[in-house]
C-alpha positions as CSV (number, residue, x, y, z in Angstrom):
1,X,0.0,-0.4,0.1
2,X,1.6,3.1,-1.2
3,X,0.7,5.6,1.9
4,X,2.8,3.5,4.1
5,X,5.6,4.9,2.0
6,X,5.7,7.9,4.2
7,X,3.5,7.0,6.9
8,X,4.6,4.2,8.8
9,X,7.7,3.6,10.5
10,X,11.3,3.1,9.4
11,X,10.8,-0.1,11.6
12,X,9.7,-2.2,8.5
13,X,13.6,-1.6,7.4
14,X,15.1,-2.5,10.5
15,X,13.3,-5.6,10.6
16,X,13.3,-6.7,6.9
17,X,17.1,-5.9,7.4
18,X,17.7,-8.3,10.6
19,X,15.9,-11.1,9.6
20,X,16.7,-11.3,5.9
21,X,20.4,-9.7,5.8
22,X,19.5,-7.6,4.0
23,X,23.8,9.0,-7.1
24,X,22.4,11.4,-5.2
25,X,20.8,13.8,-7.5
26,X,21.6,17.8,-8.0
27,X,19.2,18.4,-5.5
28,X,19.7,17.3,-2.0
29,X,16.6,15.9,0.0
30,X,15.8,18.6,2.7
31,X,15.2,21.3,0.3
32,X,11.8,22.5,1.1
33,X,11.3,20.2,3.8
34,X,12.8,21.4,6.7
35,X,10.7,23.9,9.3
36,X,11.9,26.5,11.7
37,X,9.6,26.2,15.3
38,X,10.1,29.0,16.9
39,X,8.3,28.6,20.6
40,X,6.9,31.9,22.6
41,X,10.3,31.9,24.7
42,X,12.2,32.5,21.6
43,X,14.0,28.7,21.6
44,X,14.7,28.0,17.7
45,X,13.7,24.2,17.2
46,X,13.3,22.4,13.6
47,X,10.5,20.4,11.6
48,X,11.7,17.6,8.9
49,X,9.4,16.3,7.0
50,X,10.9,12.7,6.0
51,X,10.2,9.9,4.1
52,X,10.7,6.4,4.9
53,X,12.5,4.8,2.6
54,X,16.6,4.1,1.5
55,X,17.2,5.2,-1.7
56,X,20.0,7.5,-2.0
57,X,18.4,10.3,-3.5
58,X,16.5,11.0,-0.4
59,X,19.3,10.0,2.4
60,X,21.7,12.3,0.9
61,X,21.1,15.7,3.0
62,X,20.7,19.2,2.1
63,X,23.6,21.4,4.2
64,X,20.6,22.9,6.1
65,X,19.4,20.2,7.2
66,X,22.4,18.9,8.6
67,X,22.9,22.3,10.0
68,X,19.4,21.9,12.2
69,X,20.7,18.8,13.5
70,X,23.9,20.3,14.8
71,X,21.9,23.0,16.4
72,X,19.7,20.9,18.6
73,X,20.1,19.5,21.8
74,X,17.6,16.3,21.5
75,X,16.4,14.5,18.3
76,X,12.8,13.2,17.9
77,X,11.2,10.3,15.4
78,X,7.8,8.6,15.2
79,X,9.2,5.5,17.0
80,X,12.4,4.5,18.3
81,X,14.2,1.4,16.6
82,X,13.8,-1.8,18.4
83,X,14.9,-5.5,17.8
84,X,11.0,-6.7,19.0
85,X,9.8,-8.4,16.2
86,X,6.5,-9.7,17.8
87,X,3.8,-6.8,16.5
88,X,4.9,-8.3,12.9
89,X,3.5,-11.3,13.7
90,X,0.2,-12.7,13.4
91,X,-1.3,-16.0,15.1
92,X,-2.1,-18.6,12.2
93,X,-0.7,-18.6,8.9
94,X,-2.1,-16.8,5.4
95,X,-1.9,-20.4,3.8
96,X,-5.2,-20.4,5.6
97,X,-6.3,-17.5,4.5
98,X,-5.8,-16.7,0.8
99,X,-6.6,-18.8,-2.0
100,X,-4.0,-20.7,-4.1
101,X,-3.7,-18.5,-6.7
102,X,-2.7,-15.7,-3.9
103,X,-0.2,-18.0,-2.2
104,X,1.8,-18.4,-5.7
105,X,1.5,-14.6,-5.9
106,X,2.9,-13.9,-2.1
107,X,5.7,-17.0,-2.8
108,X,6.5,-15.0,-6.2
109,X,6.5,-11.9,-4.4
110,X,8.7,-12.8,-1.1
111,X,11.6,-14.9,-3.6
112,X,12.2,-11.2,-5.0
113,X,12.3,-9.6,-2.3
114,X,14.6,-12.4,-0.3
115,X,11.8,-13.1,2.1
116,X,11.5,-16.9,3.4
117,X,8.6,-18.0,1.9
118,X,7.9,-19.6,5.6
119,X,8.0,-16.1,6.9
120,X,6.4,-14.2,4.3
121,X,3.3,-16.8,5.6
122,X,3.8,-15.8,9.3
123,X,4.2,-11.6,8.3
124,X,0.9,-9.8,9.3
125,X,-0.8,-9.0,6.4
126,X,-0.4,-4.9,6.5
127,X,3.2,-5.1,7.2
128,X,3.5,-8.0,3.6
129,X,1.8,-5.0,2.1
130,X,4.0,-2.5,2.7
131,X,7.1,-5.1,1.6
132,X,5.9,-6.1,-1.4
133,X,4.9,-2.4,-2.6
134,X,8.5,-1.1,-1.9
135,X,11.4,-1.5,-4.1
136,X,14.0,-4.0,-2.8
137,X,15.9,-3.0,0.0
138,X,19.0,-1.2,-0.8
139,X,19.7,-0.7,2.7
140,X,18.6,-1.1,6.1
141,X,19.4,2.5,6.8
142,X,16.3,4.7,5.6
143,X,16.1,8.6,5.8
144,X,15.0,8.4,9.5
145,X,17.4,5.7,10.5
146,X,20.6,7.6,9.2
147,X,18.9,10.9,11.1
148,X,18.9,8.9,14.6
149,X,22.4,7.5,14.4
150,X,23.9,10.9,13.3
151,X,21.8,12.1,16.2
152,X,23.7,9.5,18.4
153,X,26.9,10.0,17.2
154,X,26.8,13.6,18.1
155,X,25.5,12.7,21.8
156,X,22.3,14.5,21.2
157,X,19.4,12.7,23.5
158,X,17.0,11.0,21.4
159,X,13.4,10.8,22.2
160,X,10.2,8.9,20.5
161,X,7.1,11.0,19.7
162,X,5.0,7.6,19.8
163,X,5.6,4.6,22.0
164,X,5.4,1.1,19.6
165,X,2.0,0.3,20.8
166,X,0.4,4.0,20.2
167,X,2.4,3.6,16.8
168,X,1.4,0.1,15.9
169,X,-2.3,0.8,16.9
170,X,-3.3,2.1,13.9
171,X,-2.3,-0.9,12.1
172,X,-3.8,-3.2,14.6
173,X,-6.8,-1.3,14.8
174,X,-7.2,-2.6,10.7
175,X,-9.8,-5.7,10.7
176,X,-7.6,-8.9,9.3
177,X,-10.1,-8.7,6.3
178,X,-9.4,-5.4,5.7
179,X,-5.3,-6.3,5.7
180,X,-6.2,-9.0,3.3
181,X,-8.0,-6.5,1.0
182,X,-4.7,-4.1,1.2
183,X,-2.5,-7.2,0.5
184,X,-5.0,-8.2,-1.9
185,X,-4.8,-4.8,-3.8
186,X,-1.0,-4.9,-3.8
187,X,-0.9,-8.5,-5.4
188,X,-2.3,-7.7,-8.3
189,X,-0.2,-4.7,-9.0
190,X,2.5,-5.4,-11.5
191,X,6.4,-4.4,-10.1
192,X,6.2,-2.3,-13.3
193,X,3.4,-0.5,-11.5
194,X,5.0,-0.4,-8.4
195,X,8.3,0.9,-9.2
196,X,6.4,3.6,-11.1
197,X,4.7,4.7,-8.3
198,X,7.0,4.7,-6.1
199,X,9.2,6.8,-8.5
200,X,6.2,9.7,-8.4
201,X,6.9,9.7,-4.5
202,X,10.6,10.5,-4.8
203,X,10.4,12.9,-7.3
204,X,7.1,14.6,-5.5
205,X,9.5,14.5,-2.5
206,X,12.2,16.1,-4.1
207,X,10.7,18.8,-5.7
208,X,9.8,20.1,-2.1
209,X,6.3,20.4,-2.1
210,X,4.2,19.2,1.0
211,X,1.3,19.6,-0.6
212,X,2.0,17.4,-3.9
213,X,3.5,14.5,-1.3
214,X,0.5,14.6,0.4
215,X,-2.0,14.3,-2.3
216,X,-0.1,11.8,-4.5
217,X,0.1,9.8,-1.2
218,X,-3.4,10.1,-0.8
219,X,-3.9,9.9,-4.7
220,X,-2.1,6.3,-5.4
221,X,-4.1,4.7,-2.4
222,X,-7.2,5.7,-2.1
223,X,-7.6,4.6,-5.9
224,X,-6.6,0.7,-5.1
225,X,-9.2,1.0,-1.8
226,X,-12.5,1.0,-1.2
227,X,-13.3,4.5,0.0
228,X,-14.4,3.8,3.3
229,X,-11.2,1.7,3.8
230,X,-9.2,4.5,2.9
231,X,-11.0,6.9,4.9
232,X,-10.4,4.8,8.0
233,X,-7.1,4.7,7.3
234,X,-6.2,7.9,6.8
235,X,-7.8,8.9,10.3
236,X,-6.0,6.2,12.0
237,X,-2.5,7.0,10.4
238,X,-2.7,10.6,9.6
239,X,-5.2,12.8,11.8
240,X,-5.2,10.7,15.0
241,X,-1.9,10.8,15.4
242,X,-0.7,14.2,14.1
243,X,-2.7,15.5,17.2
244,X,-0.7,12.7,19.5
245,X,2.5,13.9,17.7
246,X,1.9,17.9,17.5
247,X,1.1,17.9,21.2
248,X,4.5,15.9,22.0
249,X,6.7,18.2,19.7
250,X,5.4,21.1,21.3
251,X,5.8,20.2,25.1
252,X,9.5,19.4,23.9
253,X,10.2,22.3,22.1
254,X,9.1,24.7,25.0
255,X,11.8,23.3,26.9
256,X,15.2,23.4,24.7
257,X,16.0,23.5,21.0
258,X,15.0,20.0,19.3
259,X,15.1,18.3,16.0
260,X,12.1,16.4,14.8
261,X,12.2,13.9,11.8
262,X,8.5,13.1,11.3
263,X,6.9,11.4,7.5
264,X,6.2,14.3,5.0
265,X,2.8,13.6,4.8
266,X,2.2,14.6,8.9
267,X,2.8,18.1,7.7
268,X,0.7,19.8,5.5
269,X,-2.8,21.1,5.2
270,X,-5.3,21.7,8.4
271,X,-5.1,19.2,11.5
272,X,-1.0,18.4,10.0
273,X,1.1,19.2,12.3
274,X,2.5,22.7,11.2
275,X,-0.6,23.9,11.5
276,X,-1.2,22.2,14.8
277,X,1.9,23.7,16.1
278,X,1.0,27.2,14.6
279,X,-2.3,27.2,16.7
280,X,-0.7,25.6,19.7
281,X,1.5,29.3,20.0
282,X,4.3,28.5,17.8
283,X,6.0,30.8,14.7
284,X,6.5,27.6,12.2
285,X,8.2,28.7,8.8
286,X,10.0,27.3,6.2
287,X,14.0,27.1,6.0
288,X,14.8,28.5,2.3
């Protein structure tokens, strides 16, 4: 499901790397995605919109992003990397839930991604949908992970905007049959189409246009899902989490300079993190 490229956690790649041993462009990632967040007391923090992939075109950071990270006392991201894989496995097996034809598609996709078939059958359908909808992993280090490691190396305090339980609750709220709908929609799409859509998202991100990223993300996902299911996902994955994350960013940014990395689709529009921070008394402005 394409929307997860910018809505879900880098934990997906960390899990995939641990279990499976798994040309910068002229415009470096970060142009248009970095925002200055000034509190009423004058404290300056930064908000950076990310995309949770390992493509080298987005993991090459612009100088203003590097400088903003260096200036902060602490670093915040959606959820911290973890070795706990329990949220990813289901009770039972997909072998009892899919047709023979669908299982053959799962096996082919698992082989393509270097994922053991027995592991694929035990993974929750929402996770398998994410894995199958992405290009083959090039590295375990997504943009978010690189920022996290850089902050650690610089000795900065590292915090999460959500607990693992909060982070996964949105996905866990999706009924099994709805998860299977998402998986089936991904299985129907060709690898060529997946790669084409992925490239559209990368180019939108590199353009620095937050509204374009959010609109494309929504459009690509909504095309494949029943309207009711997409609306439910949007509320759970975006709207509800935006409120929680904005509250925690505000509390941290009132105390000290902080660098916050969060999926770009969470930032724009009414009810987005930028709007919520402005309404909380912060002055949020783009870094040119």
